[in-house]
C-alpha positions, 0 to 999 in steps of 0.5 A: 401158226408159230410165233417169234420164240423171242418175242416175250423177251424182246418185248420185255426191252431186254434186246441188247441183252439177248443180241449183244455182249457187254464188252465193258462189262467184261473188262470190269471182270478182268475177262478181256486180254490186255491190249498193247501197240494200239494207242493211236487207234484207240485215241482216233476212235475215241475222237470220233465218237466225241464228235458231233456229227459222223461219230461212228468209227469204221476199223479197216484192216486185214483179217488178224491185225487185231481190230476187235482188239482195238474195240476192247481196248476201249472198253477196258479203258472205259472200265478203268475210267481213263477216258474223257468225262463224255465216255466214262458212263459209257457200254460198248456192246458187241452185236451177235449177228446169230442171235439177232438172226436166230428165230425170224422164221417170218416176215416182219420179225426180223424188222421188228427186232432191228426197230427195238434195237435202234429204240433201245440203243437210241434211248440211251446215249451211253451205249455203243454198238459195235458191229464186227464183220460191218458188211454183213448188215447189207443185205442182212434180212432180206433173205427172210422176206425183210423189205429192207437190210439191217444197214438201211434199217439203221441209217435214219438213226445214224443220220440223226445221230441217234446212236453210235456205231463202232464197225470193223471189216476188211478193205476189200469188203469196205470198198465192195459194200460200205463204199458201194452205198455212199449213204451209208459211207457218209455216216462213218469215219475210217480208221485204218489199222495196220499189221504190227511189226515183229517187235509190236508183236513181241510185246502182244505176246508178252503181255498175254503170256500171264494169262495163258500160262494161268489158262493152260497150267504151263510155263512159256519161255521167251524163246517160244515167243520169238519162235512164234513170231520168226516161224510164222512169218516164215511159213505162215505169210499170208495171215497178219500179226500178231493173230498167227503168232498168238494161234501157234502159241496158244495151240503148243499151250494146249498140247503141252497141257494135253500131255503133261504129266503133273504131280497130284499135289500141284494139279490140286494147287492149280485148281484151288488158285482157279477157284480164286480167280472165279471168285474174283470174277463173280466179285467184280461189279459191272456197274462201275469201275472196279479193280479189286473186289469187295473188302469182305471177299478180299479177306476170304480170298487172301488166306487162300493165297497165302496157304496155296503160296506156302505149299507151293514154296515148300514143294519148291524147298524153300522155307515156308515162313518166307517169300522167294520171288524169282524175277529175270534169273535173279532171286530175293528172299523177303521176310513178311516183316521187311515189307508191307502188306501187298495188294490182291493184285500183287500177291496173285502175281506173286503166286503165278510166279511161284507157280511158274517155278514149279512147273518149270521145275516138272518140266511143263514148259512150252519152248521154241521147238514146241512151237515149231512142231505147231507151225511144222503141222500147219505147214506141212513139213518138219520144222527144226528150231535152234534155241 
């Protein structure tokens, strides 16, 4: 008879490595998106996690309002050591429901995995489990012949305070599944997550713009951000901000990337810039808070950034022995001798700005009408956007 194909892995004490994603490690590598306008909700989650009893927050809000972003914001603050001392060594691990269920073909395998998961969480008080779609734990495993579902197997550890869990679900699912089980409801403290308004959504899009520009190798105008908010509010009212605005902006960028005609020289420099980003991510440790790679890696990366920047400046027609940086419609030329040596983050930001200017020069730009095209496809109608 076939056994559990994951049995050896789970026996080796690597449960969370197989069924979870360490969000804190991702934050230290810079892999998570920036989080804006959720300071109050993050502070509330921190307060609940520090409680002696009922220290399990449950984020409740409509799909698309940014519940997962709040947990990612917490992970980023832990990575930056911007949390109370009791949380500075914490690791937020997101549960992968599919990985937890994978390979559990026989009775008893699922229960054993949950027991090992609870033991591992209980053994390390710095581990915090994030369960998206919290209501899915109700009944999970019973279809496979398990005597109890995941929620009932987690209850004893939650009651004793042996583990800490952050859950996320919608209001309807919370009322139906969590409030329907008073013993489970008593273990969680609800945190209501409201939809962001248009101004807050603008802040989120502005914060995400640099990462979208780097990923797609496009320039994004302010008008595109405005169109993403206005048009989705008008034509996609059934979805929530900021998710719907982010979605249409991402798709418009993807279309611009797919149809762009990038010069071979710029394409090569974009690839080299991405190679530098990959080197930096590999150089950032997940063991401790760290915002810059080791000195030897910085010494290797800096000349690469300087060379890429000089080549882009040459393409722009600027002098190769100075740096011309555009900010909000103004240009300033700064000689190397006139300024202190920039940090790695500052030099990367300068390079991003130079890349953006060259992309604009080559016409690889996402504008308001590009957003209108994406929203029009989703709404099934032609949409005109006036800049």
